[in-house]
DSSP file (Angstrom, degrees, kcal/mol; ACC not computed):
  #  RESIDUE AA STRUCTURE BP1 BP2  ACC     N-H-->O    O-->H-N    N-H-->O    O-->H-N    TCO  KAPPA ALPHA  PHI   PSI    X-CA   Y-CA   Z-CA
    1    1 A X              0   0    0      0, 0.0    15,-2.6     0, 0.0     2,-0.3   0.000 360.0 360.0 360.0 144.9   -0.1    0.0    0.0
    2    2 A X  E     -A   15   0A   0     13,-0.2    52,-3.3     2,-0.0    53,-0.3  -0.973 360.0-168.7-139.0 153.0    1.2    3.5   -0.6
    3    3 A X  E     -A   14   0A   0     11,-2.7    11,-2.3    -2,-0.3     2,-0.6  -0.875  25.7-118.8-129.0 165.9    0.3    7.1    0.2
    4    4 A X  E     -Ab  13  56A   0     51,-2.9    53,-3.1    -2,-0.3     2,-0.5  -0.950  25.7-159.8-104.1 123.3    1.4   10.5   -0.9
    5    5 A X  E     -Ab  12  57A   0      7,-3.6     7,-2.0    -2,-0.6     2,-0.6  -0.893   4.7-167.4-103.5 119.4    2.9   12.7    2.0
    6    6 A X  E     +Ab  11  58A   0     51,-3.7    53,-3.3    -2,-0.5     2,-0.4  -0.932  13.6 168.7-113.4 120.7    2.9   16.5    1.4
    7    7 A X  E >   -Ab  10  59A   0      3,-2.9     3,-2.3    -2,-0.6     2,-0.2  -0.937  69.5 -53.8-131.9 102.5    5.0   18.5    3.8
    8    8 A X  T 3  S-     0   0    0     51,-0.7    51,-0.1    -2,-0.4    52,-0.0  -0.453 122.2 -20.4  55.7-119.5    5.3   22.2    2.5
    9    9 A X  T 3  S+     0   0    0     -2,-0.2     2,-0.6    -3,-0.1    -1,-0.3   0.463 117.4 103.1 -95.1  -0.2    6.5   21.8   -1.1
   10   10 A X  E <   -A    7   0A   0     -3,-2.3    -3,-2.9     2,-0.0     2,-0.4  -0.724  49.5-172.4 -89.5 127.4    7.9   18.4   -0.6
   11   11 A X  E     +A    6   0A   0     -2,-0.6     2,-0.4    -5,-0.2    -5,-0.2  -0.912   8.5 179.2-117.9 135.8    5.8   15.4   -1.9
   12   12 A X  E     -A    5   0A   0     -7,-2.0    -7,-3.6    -2,-0.4     2,-0.4  -0.997  23.9-138.5-142.2 132.5    7.0   11.9   -1.0
   13   13 A X  E     -A    4   0A   0     -2,-0.4     2,-0.4    -9,-0.2    -9,-0.2  -0.824  27.7-167.8 -89.4 133.6    5.5    8.5   -1.9
   14   14 A X  E     -A    3   0A   0    -11,-2.3   -11,-2.7    -2,-0.4     2,-0.4  -0.981  16.3-145.2-133.5 129.9    5.5    6.2    1.1
   15   15 A X  E     +A    2   0A   0     -2,-0.4     2,-0.3   -13,-0.2   -13,-0.2  -0.712  31.1 167.8 -83.9 139.3    5.0    2.5    1.3
   16   16 A X        -     0   0    0    -15,-2.6     2,-0.2    -2,-0.4    37,-0.0  -0.919  32.9-108.7-148.2 167.8    3.2    1.3    4.5
   17   17 A X    >   -     0   0    0     -2,-0.3     3,-0.7     1,-0.1     0, 0.0  -0.547  49.0 -86.4 -93.7 159.4    1.5   -1.7    6.1
   18   18 A X  T 3  S+     0   0    0      1,-0.2    -1,-0.1    -2,-0.2     3,-0.1  -0.280 105.8  30.4 -65.9 159.4   -2.2   -1.9    6.8
   19   19 A X  T 3  S+     0   0    0     32,-0.4     2,-0.3     1,-0.2    -1,-0.2   0.777  80.3 149.6  59.8  31.0   -3.9   -0.5    9.9
   20   20 A X    <   -     0   0    0     -3,-0.7    31,-2.9    31,-0.4    -1,-0.2  -0.705  34.2-145.2 -86.3 146.1   -1.3    2.3   10.3
   21   21 A X  B  >  -E   50   0B   0     -2,-0.3     4,-1.7    29,-0.2    29,-0.2  -0.561  26.4-107.6-103.2 172.2   -2.5    5.5   11.9
   22   22 A X  H  > S+     0   0    0     27,-1.6     4,-2.8    25,-0.3     5,-0.2   0.886 121.0  57.8 -57.7 -39.7   -1.5    9.1   11.2
   23   23 A X  H  > S+     0   0    0     24,-2.6     4,-2.4     2,-0.2    -1,-0.2   0.906 104.6  50.0 -57.7 -44.9    0.4    9.0   14.5
   24   24 A X  H  > S+     0   0    0     23,-0.3     4,-2.2     2,-0.2    -1,-0.2   0.919 111.7  49.0 -60.0 -47.7    2.5    6.1   13.4
   25   25 A X  H  X S+     0   0    0     -4,-1.7     4,-2.0     2,-0.2    -2,-0.2   0.944 110.8  49.3 -59.4 -52.4    3.3    7.9   10.1
   26   26 A X  H  <>S+     0   0    0     -4,-2.8     5,-2.8     1,-0.2     4,-0.4   0.916 111.2  50.0 -59.5 -42.6    4.3   11.1   11.9
   27   27 A X  H ><5S+     0   0    0     -4,-2.4     3,-1.0     3,-0.2    -1,-0.2   0.908 110.8  48.2 -57.3 -42.7    6.5    9.2   14.3
   28   28 A X  H 3<5S+     0   0    0     -4,-2.2    -1,-0.2     1,-0.3    -2,-0.2   0.840 115.7  45.4 -66.3 -32.8    8.3    7.3   11.4
   29   29 A X  T 3<5S-     0   0    0     -4,-2.0    -1,-0.3    -5,-0.2    -2,-0.2   0.424 113.4-121.6 -93.1  -0.5    8.8   10.6    9.6
   30   30 A X  T < 5 +     0   0    0     -3,-1.0     2,-0.5    -4,-0.4    -3,-0.2   0.921  58.5 152.3  54.8  47.9   10.0   12.4   12.9
   31   31 A X      < -     0   0    0     -5,-2.8    -1,-0.2    -6,-0.1     2,-0.1  -0.949  48.7-122.1-107.5 108.6    7.3   14.9   12.7
   32   32 A X    >   -     0   0    0     -2,-0.5     3,-1.5     1,-0.2     4,-0.2  -0.315  12.7-151.3 -56.5 119.3    6.1   16.3   16.1
   33   33 A X  G >  S+     0   0    0      1,-0.3     3,-1.0     2,-0.2    -1,-0.2   0.805  93.0  61.3 -62.3 -32.9    2.4   15.7   16.5
   34   34 A X  G 3  S+     0   0    0      1,-0.2    -1,-0.3     3,-0.0    -2,-0.1   0.609 104.0  49.0 -70.9 -18.4    2.1   18.8   18.7
   35   35 A X  G <  S+     0   0    0     -3,-1.5    27,-3.2    26,-0.0     2,-0.3   0.259 104.0  63.1-113.4   6.1    3.2   21.2   15.9
   36   36 A X  E <   -C   61   0A   0     -3,-1.0     2,-0.4    25,-0.2    25,-0.2  -0.903  57.1-145.8-135.3 162.0    1.1   20.1   12.9
   37   37 A X  E     -C   60   0A   0     23,-2.2    23,-2.6    -2,-0.3     2,-0.4  -0.963  27.1-145.8-116.4 142.3   -2.4   19.8   11.6
   38   38 A X  E     -CD  59  45A   0      7,-0.6     7,-2.5    -2,-0.4     2,-0.4  -0.912  11.7-167.0-116.6 135.6   -3.1   16.8    9.3
   39   39 A X  E     -CD  58  44A   0     19,-2.3    19,-3.3    -2,-0.4     2,-0.5  -0.965   4.7-163.1-118.7 137.5   -5.4   16.7    6.3
   40   40 A X  E >  S-CD  57  43A   0      3,-3.0     3,-1.8    -2,-0.4    17,-0.2  -0.973  81.3 -19.9-118.3 118.1   -6.2   13.3    4.8
   41   41 A X  T 3  S-     0   0    0     15,-2.9    -1,-0.2    -2,-0.5    16,-0.1   0.855 131.7 -49.6  53.9  34.8   -7.7   13.6    1.3
   42   42 A X  T 3  S+     0   0    0     14,-0.4     2,-0.5     1,-0.2    -1,-0.3   0.427 117.4 107.7  87.5   0.0   -8.5   17.3    2.1
   43   43 A X  E <  S-D   40   0A   0     -3,-1.8    -3,-3.0     0, 0.0    -1,-0.2  -0.912  72.7-118.8-111.0 129.7  -10.3   16.7    5.4
   44   44 A X  E     +D   39   0A   0     -2,-0.5     2,-0.3    -5,-0.2    -5,-0.2  -0.511  42.8 177.1 -69.5 135.5   -8.7   17.6    8.7
   45   45 A X  E     -D   38   0A   0     -7,-2.5    -7,-0.6    -2,-0.2     2,-0.2  -0.848  28.6-110.2-137.5 166.0   -8.3   14.5   10.9
   46   46 A X    >   -     0   0    0     -2,-0.3     3,-1.8    -9,-0.1   -24,-0.3  -0.510  39.8-102.4 -91.4 163.5   -6.9   13.5   14.2
   47   47 A X  T 3  S+     0   0    0      1,-0.2   -24,-2.6    -2,-0.2   -25,-0.3   0.646 115.8  66.4 -63.8 -13.6   -3.7   11.4   14.7
   48   48 A X  T 3  S+     0   0    0    -26,-0.2    -1,-0.2   -27,-0.2     2,-0.2   0.437  74.2 119.1 -92.9   4.7   -5.8    8.2   15.4
   49   49 A X    <   -     0   0    0     -3,-1.8   -27,-1.6     1,-0.1     2,-0.2  -0.497  67.7-121.0 -67.4 131.9   -7.2    8.1   11.9
   50   50 A X  B     -E   21   0B   0     -2,-0.2     2,-0.4   -29,-0.2   -29,-0.2  -0.538  21.7-130.3 -75.3 138.2   -6.3    5.0    9.8
   51   51 A X        -     0   0    0    -31,-2.9   -31,-0.4    -2,-0.2   -32,-0.4  -0.700  24.3-159.8 -86.9 136.4   -4.4    5.5    6.7
   52   52 A X    >   -     0   0    0     -2,-0.4     3,-1.7     1,-0.1   -34,-0.0  -0.830  33.8 -75.6-117.3 157.8   -5.7    3.8    3.5
   53   53 A X  T 3  S+     0   0    0     -2,-0.3   -50,-0.2     1,-0.3    -1,-0.1  -0.198 114.9  10.1 -56.8 142.0   -4.2    3.0    0.3
   54   54 A X  T 3  S+     0   0    0    -52,-3.3    -1,-0.3     1,-0.2   -51,-0.2   0.629  88.7 152.9  61.8  23.3   -3.6    6.0   -2.1
   55   55 A X    <   -     0   0    0     -3,-1.7   -51,-2.9   -53,-0.3     2,-0.6  -0.408  42.3-135.0 -71.9 156.9   -4.5    8.5    0.6
   56   56 A X  E     -b    4   0A   0    -53,-0.2   -15,-2.9    -2,-0.1     2,-0.5  -0.967  20.3-166.2-110.5 114.4   -3.0   12.0    0.3
   57   57 A X  E     -bC   5  40A   0    -53,-3.1   -51,-3.7    -2,-0.6     2,-0.5  -0.889   1.3-167.6-109.0 122.2   -1.7   13.2    3.7
   58   58 A X  E     -bC   6  39A   0    -19,-3.3   -19,-2.3    -2,-0.5     2,-0.6  -0.945   7.5-153.5-115.5 129.6   -0.9   16.9    4.0
   59   59 A X  E     -bC   7  38A   0    -53,-3.3   -51,-0.7    -2,-0.5     2,-0.5  -0.894  11.1-169.7-104.1 120.6    1.2   18.1    7.0
   60   60 A X  E     - C   0  37A   0    -23,-2.6   -23,-2.2    -2,-0.6     2,-0.1  -0.943  17.4-134.1-117.3 113.5    0.5   21.7    7.9
   61   61 A X  E     - C   0  36A   0     -2,-0.5     2,-0.5   -25,-0.2   -25,-0.2  -0.383  15.1-134.6 -70.6 140.2    2.8   23.3   10.4
   62   62 A X        -     0   0    0    -27,-3.2     2,-0.6    -2,-0.1    -1,-0.1  -0.809  15.3-152.2 -96.9 130.6    1.1   25.4   13.2
   63   63 A X        +     0   0    0     -2,-0.5     2,-0.3     2,-0.0   -27,-0.0  -0.911  26.6 158.7-103.7 123.2    2.8   28.8   13.8
   64   64 A X        +     0   0    0     -2,-0.6     2,-0.3     0, 0.0    -2,-0.0  -0.959   2.4 136.9-140.2 160.5    2.4   30.2   17.3
   65   65 A X              0   0    0     -2,-0.3    -2,-0.0     1,-0.1     0, 0.0  -0.981 360.0 360.0-177.2-171.6    4.0   32.6   19.5
   66   66 A X              0   0    0     -2,-0.3    -1,-0.1     0, 0.0     0, 0.0   0.416 360.0 360.0-146.9 360.0    3.5   35.4   22.0
């Protein structure tokens, strides 16, 4: 199974096993969960969402400060 991971301008095809979650993917890619919002096929999702074959996963960094 494979997905497309979009992180800013970087697009990466990733092979993965069934029943993997967004959280699993972020950990493997060393992306801190606390600093991003995830879209799966254009819809905002939580990290416990299961990834499906041919999904498009977009990682959006959250900017914050004070």
